[in-house]
C-alpha positions in Angstrom: 94.1 105.0 82.9 93.9 108.0 80.8 97.1 109.1 79.2 97.7 112.6 77.4 100.8 112.6 75.4 102.2 116.0 74.3 104.2 115.6 70.9 106.4 118.2 69.6 107.5 117.2 66.2 106.0 114.3 64.0 109.1 112.0 64.4 108.8 111.7 68.3 105.7 110.1 69.2 104.8 107.9 72.2 106.4 105.0 70.5 106.4 101.9 72.8 103.9 103.9 75.2 101.3 103.7 72.6 101.9 99.8 72.5 101.8 99.6 76.5 98.3 101.7 76.5 96.9 99.4 74.0 97.9 96.0 75.7 96.8 97.5 79.3 93.3 98.8 78.2 94.6 102.5 78.8 93.6 105.3 76.6 96.1 107.2 74.8 95.6 110.7 73.5 97.7 113.0 71.5 98.3 116.8 71.2 100.2 117.6 68.3 101.9 120.9 69.6 103.6 121.1 66.0 100.2 121.6 64.6 98.8 124.1 66.9 96.4 121.6 68.5 94.9 123.4 71.7 96.4 122.0 75.3 94.2 119.7 77.0 92.4 120.2 80.2 94.3 118.4 83.3 91.0 116.9 84.0 91.0 114.9 80.9 94.0 112.8 81.7 95.5 111.0 84.8 99.1 110.6 83.4 100.9 113.4 81.2 103.6 112.1 78.9 105.8 115.0 77.6 108.0 113.4 74.7 111.4 114.5 73.2 111.9 117.1 70.4 115.0 118.7 68.8 114.2 122.4 70.2 115.5 123.4 73.7 113.4 124.6 76.7 114.7 128.0 76.2 113.4 128.1 72.5 110.1 130.0 73.3 110.7 132.7 70.7 110.9 130.0 67.9 108.1 127.9 69.7 105.9 130.4 71.5 103.7 127.1 72.6 106.5 126.1 74.9 105.4 128.7 77.0 101.9 127.6 77.6 103.0 123.9 77.8 104.9 124.7 80.6 102.4 126.4 82.5 100.4 122.8 81.7 103.0 121.0 83.3 103.1 123.1 86.2 99.1 123.1 86.8 99.7 118.9 86.5 102.6 118.7 89.1 100.3 120.9 91.2 97.1 119.0 90.8 99.0 115.5 91.7 98.7 113.8 88.4 101.1 111.6 87.2 104.1 113.1 84.7 106.4 111.3 82.7 109.2 113.4 80.7 111.6 112.0 78.0 114.5 113.8 76.7 113.1 117.2 76.1 110.0 116.4 78.4 112.7 115.9 81.2 114.1 118.9 80.7 110.9 120.8 80.4 110.0 119.4 83.8 113.3 120.1 85.3 112.8 124.0 84.2 109.2 124.4 85.4 110.6 122.9 88.8 113.1 125.6 89.0 116.1 123.4 87.9 118.8 124.7 85.3 118.5 123.3 81.9 122.1 123.9 79.8 124.0 122.4 77.1 125.7 119.0 78.1 129.4 118.7 77.8 128.9 116.1 75.4 126.4 115.1 72.6 125.3 111.7 73.3 123.6 109.7 70.5 123.2 106.1 70.6 123.3 102.9 72.7 125.1 103.5 75.9 125.1 102.1 79.3 123.4 103.8 82.1 124.4 103.3 85.8 121.7 103.5 88.4 122.4 106.1 91.4 123.0 105.5 94.7 120.1 107.4 96.1 117.7 105.8 93.7 116.8 103.1 96.1 114.9 105.7 98.0 112.2 105.6 95.4 109.8 102.8 93.8 111.0 103.6 90.3 114.6 103.5 90.9 114.4 100.3 92.9 112.8 99.0 89.9 115.8 99.4 87.6 118.9 97.3 87.5 122.1 98.8 88.6 123.4 99.0 84.9 121.6 99.0 81.7 121.6 99.9 78.1 119.5 102.8 76.8 119.1 104.7 73.7 120.1 108.4 73.9 119.7 111.3 71.4 120.5 114.8 73.2 122.9 117.5 73.6 121.3 119.3 76.7 121.2 118.3 80.3 119.4 119.4 83.5 120.1 119.7 87.3 118.2 117.7 89.6 115.2 119.8 91.1 115.0 120.3 94.7 113.1 117.5 96.5 113.7 115.3 93.5 115.6 111.9 93.9 118.6 111.6 91.0 117.9 108.5 89.2 120.8 107.4 87.0 123.8 108.5 85.0 126.3 107.6 82.1 129.6 108.4 80.9 128.7 111.2 78.9 125.9 112.8 81.2 125.9 112.9 85.0 122.0 113.5 85.4 120.2 110.7 83.4 116.6 111.2 85.2 114.9 111.9 88.5 111.9 111.1 90.5 109.6 113.3 92.5 107.2 111.9 94.8 107.0 108.7 93.0 104.6 109.9 90.7 107.1 112.2 88.4 109.3 110.5 86.4 111.9 112.4 84.1 114.3 110.6 82.2 116.9 111.8 79.9 117.6 108.4 77.8 114.8 106.9 75.6 113.3 103.4 76.8 110.5 104.0 74.5 112.4 103.9 71.3 111.4 101.6 68.6 113.2 100.9 65.5 110.6 102.9 63.7 111.2 106.1 66.0 114.9 105.7 65.9 115.1 105.5 62.2 112.7 108.8 62.2 115.4 110.4 64.4 118.0 109.6 61.9 116.0 110.8 58.8 115.3 113.9 60.7 118.2 114.6 62.9 121.1 112.7 61.1 123.1 115.7 60.6 124.1 115.5 64.5 126.0 112.4 64.1 129.5 114.5 64.4 131.7 111.4 65.2 132.3 112.9 68.4 133.1 110.6 71.7 129.7 109.7 72.6 127.8 109.7 69.1 127.4 106.2 67.4 127.6 105.7 63.7 124.3 105.0 61.7 125.4 101.0 61.9 125.8 101.0 65.5 122.4 102.8 66.1 120.8 100.8 64.1 121.4 97.6 66.1 118.2 97.2 68.6 120.0 94.2 70.5 119.1 96.1 73.7 115.6 97.0 72.6 113.7 94.1 74.5 115.4 95.1 77.5 114.4 98.5 77.1 111.0 97.9 76.5 110.7 95.8 79.7 112.2 98.5 81.8 109.8 101.0 80.6 107.0 98.9 81.0 108.0 98.3 84.9 108.3 102.3 85.0 104.7 102.9 83.7 103.3 100.3 85.9 104.7 102.0 88.9 103.3 105.6 87.8 100.0 103.6 87.1 99.6 102.1 90.4 96.3 102.7 92.1 94.7 104.1 88.9 92.0 102.3 86.7 
C-alpha cells in the first residue's frame, strides 16, 4: 500500500504510522506543506493520511495552502481513496464533507479515556475498538459528524472524538499514533497551552507513557482495516 502523509508542521509527522508502514512493507511519502512542497496527484497513493497541527481549518488567510489541501482531500474522498485524518486532519475531513468545525467547550490535552459510541458497532473500525480505552489528546477545536458518517467515540471533554465513512475514511480527534518523541515535540512547541484547566494535564502526567503500547495496537488495527484488500 502507498501512503501519502500531509504534514502541517515539523513536529507533527507520521510518528507510529511510519513504523507500521515500514514493518508491513508499505511505502510512505510525506508532503511538508509548511515548506511549500507541492501536493501529490491522487493517483500516486492508496491512503491519504492527514496529520495534526496547531492551526485551524478556517485559518486559510494565514495558511493559504489549506485551501488546496481541502481540494485534494475532496478529490480523494470522491475518488474512492482510503483517507485517515488525525486531530486537525480529522477536522479538515469533516469540513470538506460539509460538517461544522468550531471551538470545543474544553481544551483537551493529555491522556484521557475514550468511550466507543453505540453506533460504532455498525462499522468495521468501530467493532475493532474496545468499549473504553485511553488515548493521547491535544486539541481545542471539535467537529460535527458529517451526513452519512458513523460517530466513533466520545470523551468527557469532547462528544465527537471520531467518525467513519463507508469503512474507508477514518477521522480521529485523538492521537493513537503518538510516540514519546512526538509528544515531546508538542510540549516543546505548544507547551504554552498547558493552562491547568479541567481537561489539561501537567507535563509530568503527559510524559507518562503507560498507555502508549495499547494505543499502538489500536492504531495498527485501524490501519489494517483501512488497508484491507490493498497490496
